[in-house]
N, C-alpha and C positions, 0 to 999 in steps of 0.2 A: 572618624577617618575611614575612607573607603578601603575595602579589603585589598584592592589592587595596590594601594599606596605602599604596602609592605615590600612588594617587588620593586616598585618605582624608586623607592628610597635607597635601594641597593645599587642602582645603576651607576651612580657617580663613582662610588668606591671601586666597582668592578671595571670601570672604563667602558661600560656598555653604551651602545648607541640606540639599540632597539630592544623592546620587550615583546615577545610573541606569546600570546595566549590562545591556544587552539584546542577545541574539543578533540580528544583522541591523542593528545600529546601532553607531556609535562610542560610547565612554563620554561621558556628558553630565552637567553640573552644573546644578542649579537655583539661580539667583542672583537675588535680589529678585523671585521669583515666576516668572521665565522660564527655560526650558531652554536651555543653551548647550553645543553640541557641542565636543569637543576635536578636535585635529588628528590624533588617533591613528587607527589602522586600525579598520575595522568589526569588531566582536566576532563570533566564530563560536560555534556551540554547543559545539564541541570545546574551544575556548579557555576558555569559561566553566566547562566540566566540570573543567578544571584549577584554575581560580582559586577558585571558590566553595566547594568542600569544605574549603579551608584555613581558612575563617572559622567553621566549626561543628564540633561533635563528630561522630565517625563515625556514631553512632546517629542523630543529627539528620539527617545527610545521607541515611541509609537511609530514614528516615521521609519526607523530602521526595520522594525518588524514588518512594515508594509513593503519597503523598497529593497531590503536585504543588503544594502550598502550604505555606509555613512562615514563622512569625514568631519572631524571637529577637533578643537584644541581643548586639552584638559590641563589644569594648573594645580600645583601644590604650592600655595603661597610661601614665598621666602625660600623656595627650593628650585623649582624648574617648571617649565611648560612642556607639554607633550603633544605632538601631532598624532592624532589618533584615527585609526581606520577600523570600523566594524564591518564584517562581511559574513556571508554564509558559505559553507564548504561542505564536502561530502559527509563529514562526521558531525556537522552542526555549526555552531558559531565560531568565528575566529576574530582575533583582535591583534593589531600591531600598533605599538606606541613608540614613537621616536622622540628621544629627548632633545629639546631645543635648548642650547646653552643659555645661561642666564645673563650673558653679556655678549655684545657683538665683538668679534675678533677683528683686529686691525689688518691692514694689507700685509704688514710685515709678518704677523703671526700666521697668516694664511699662506705666505710665500707667494703672493700675487706679484707678477712682474711690475716694475715701475711704469711700464708703458700703459697700464690700465688707467693710470691717472688722467690720461688724455681723454678718456671716455666721459669722466665725470665733469670735465670742463666744457663739454659740448652744450650747445643751446638747443639742438634738435636732432632728430634722427633715431635710428633703431640700433640698439646694442643687445646682442643675444648671449646668454650664458647657457652653455649646453653640456651635456654629459649624461651617462647612464643614471638610473635611479640610485640614490644613496651616494652620489659622488660629491656632494657638498654644494650644489648649485644655490640652494636657499641661503646657506651660510655666506657664500660669496656675495650674493645680491644684498643681504642684510648689511654686510660690511661696506658695500658701495653706497647704499642709502645712508648709513651712519656717517660716512665720510662727507657726503653732500650736506647732511644735517649739521655737521660741525663747521663747515667752511663756506657755505653759501646761504643766501636768503631766498629760498624758493618755496613754492607750494608743491609738495610731493604727495602723490596719490598712489596707494598700493591697492591692488585687487588680488585677493588671495583666497585659497580654499584648502584649509582654513588659515586665519591669521596665525603666523608662527612667532617671529620676533616682534615684540611690541616696541615701537619707537616713540620716544618722548620728544616733545617740541624743544628744539634747541635754537639754532639759527633759522630753521625751516618751520613752516606749518606742515604737519604730517597728518594726512587723512588716510586711515586704513579701513578698507571695506572688505567684508567677508562674504563670499558667494554662498547663497542659501540663507544668510542671516540679514545682510544689509542690501543685497541685490540678487536678482534671479540667476544670473549667469555672467560669465566674463564679457560676452558681447554687449549685454544690456549695460553693464558698468562702464564699458568703453564708450558707448554712445552718450551716456551721461557725462563722462569725463570731458568731452569736448565743450561742455557748458560750465565746467567747474573751475576754469582758469588755472589749470595745473601747469607747472614748468616741467615736472618729471612724473612719469607714470610707470609703475612696475606692474606687469601682467604675469601673474603666477603661473599660468598655463596657456600656451598658444596651441590649442589642440584641434581647432576646426577652422574651416575657411572663413567664416564670418569674423571670428576673433582675430585671425591673422590679417584679414583685409582691413578691419577697423584699426588695428595697431599700426599698420602701414599708413593709413589715412591720418592718424594722430601725428605720426612722425613727419609727414609731409606738411602738416599744419603748424609746425614749429614747436612741437613737444618732444622732449627727450624720453624715449620709450625703452625700457628694459624688459626683456622677456626671456622665457626659458623654452628649450626644446630638449627632447631625449635623443640627441644625436652625438656621435663620438668625435666628430672633427668639423672644422670650419666648412670644408667643401661639401660634406654631407648635409650640413645645416642649410646651406643655400638650396641644394637640390630638394630637400625635404619640404621646404616652404613652397617651392614652385610645384612640386609633384602633388601636393594636397589638392590643388585646384584642377578642375576639368580642363581638357586640352584647349578649349576655346577661350579660356580666361588666362592662360599661362603667359601670353605675350604682355597683357596688361600688368600682371603681377611682376614679371621680369622688369618692366619699366619702373614700376613703383619701388621695387626692391633695389634696383640699381641706383636710384636717386636717394634712397633713405638709409641703406645699411651703412652704419658707421664702424661696426666692429663685431667680432665674435670672440668670445672667450670659451674655449672647450676645455673641460677638465675631467680628471679621473683621480681616484685615490689608489696609492700604492702602499704595500706593507713596508715599514721601515726595517732596516737591517737588524735592529735590536729585537724586532718582533713584538714590541710593546706599544705600537701605535701605527698610524698611517700618515702619509704625507701626500699633498696634492701635486700633480703635474699639470701644466697648462699649455695649451696652444693658443696663440693670439693672432687674429687677423684684423688688420686696420683698413678701414674703408679708404679707397683711393679712386681716382678717375679710371685707372687701369682696371681695377676690380669691377667698377660699374660697367665698363665696356664688356667685360667677360660675361657678366650676368645678363646684360641686355642682349648679347649675341649668342647666348646658350653655349658658352665655352667654359663651363664651370670646372671641367677636368683640369684646367690650367691654374686653378686657384692655389693648389699646393706649391706650384712654382713661384707664385706671387709671394707666398709666405716665406719660402726659402730665401728669396732675394730681398726681402723687406726688413732685414735686421736693423737698418739705420732708422726705420720708422717705428721700431718697437715690436715688430712681428717676430714670432718664434714658432717652430714646429713642435709638436708633442714629443717627437723622438729626440730633438735637441735638448729639451728640458729634462727628459728622462736620462740622457747622457750626463748632464750636469749633476743630477742627483746621484748617479752611479759614481761619477768621478769624486764626489764629495764624501762617498761612503755612507750616504743616507739610506740607500737601498742596495739590495744584493743584485748580482748579475742575473740570477734566475728571475727575480721579480721584474727587472728591466726587460728581459726577453719576453716574459708573459704579457706585459702591458704595452710593449712597443707596437707601433703601426707597421714599420718595416723591420721584421724580425731578423732579416739577414744581417743587419748592422750589429746585432747583439748575440749572434749564434755562438761566438767564442765564450760567452759567459754562461751558456746553458749547460747544465751538468749531464744531460743526455744528448745523444746524437740526434740530428735532425730527422734521420730515418725512423728512429724509435718514436720521436714526437709525432711524426706523420702517421705511424701505425696506431698510436694511441687515439688519434682523432678518428 
């Protein structure tokens, strides 16, 4: 057993999502969003050079020593998988390991709106799941892929760095490719995808112009593409995709995106009122001809109005979902205020005055 397994095996009992091992600090667990140190000794660089090579292959460790960064998946059979990142920092080596649940959560367990079902029924187009790091995007996408796997006969291709949730063949043929292990990068895998006859492609990271352009091309070719971005809202997601490109290419990307974007699911995690867990809140944008026109004519500032008026189509704003969670007693008023986009709607629930809050900023 690897030495780090002792900490990893404690995570489920503690309700921890992440384990942090950094030279210059004791081991720490992230529990309901906050870091909690253990009572163990401060880790040294020498100690971590004993512990961390046990979690990866010798060639992977050699590559890390050369590159100073590495992402991979580590598994304890019968217990859990962990998305793992090795890095170098000012005191030496660092490592973050995120627990991947051993089963896919259902839409109901995640609290996903019913309107999300319309995205899995699509035959083509681009659907984006967005949110800050640690907001549950990977879990949401795993649930969507699992639903497709249960209900449709399709070829599903995932491109990830690293592979996190492992999908078994059910109704679908599932092909999972890991960047760095099965393909050089996301763009290379997307170019190959066009020759692999997929119905659905999941792109783990849309981080550069080539990957985004190829994802849009796949969507135009009749493939249903799911991707992720680190944006907080639907309108910011559209702007981010366009702004990544040079000015001379933005008109072309607007046209492609206007014809391909079928939906955006933006999400974040909020502390529950009990303080014993977190719950997701979602914003949902559904692709319409009106949305396409706004994207094509560079009027993305009006997207929020489209969401507010699109309730009958399954759209919802982030703040409206936060209000529902507050009304149900799932979250506190203070948490609603902290996570709301328009904080003026939740000022009455904040325990401090707005003036004091502004001074604190």
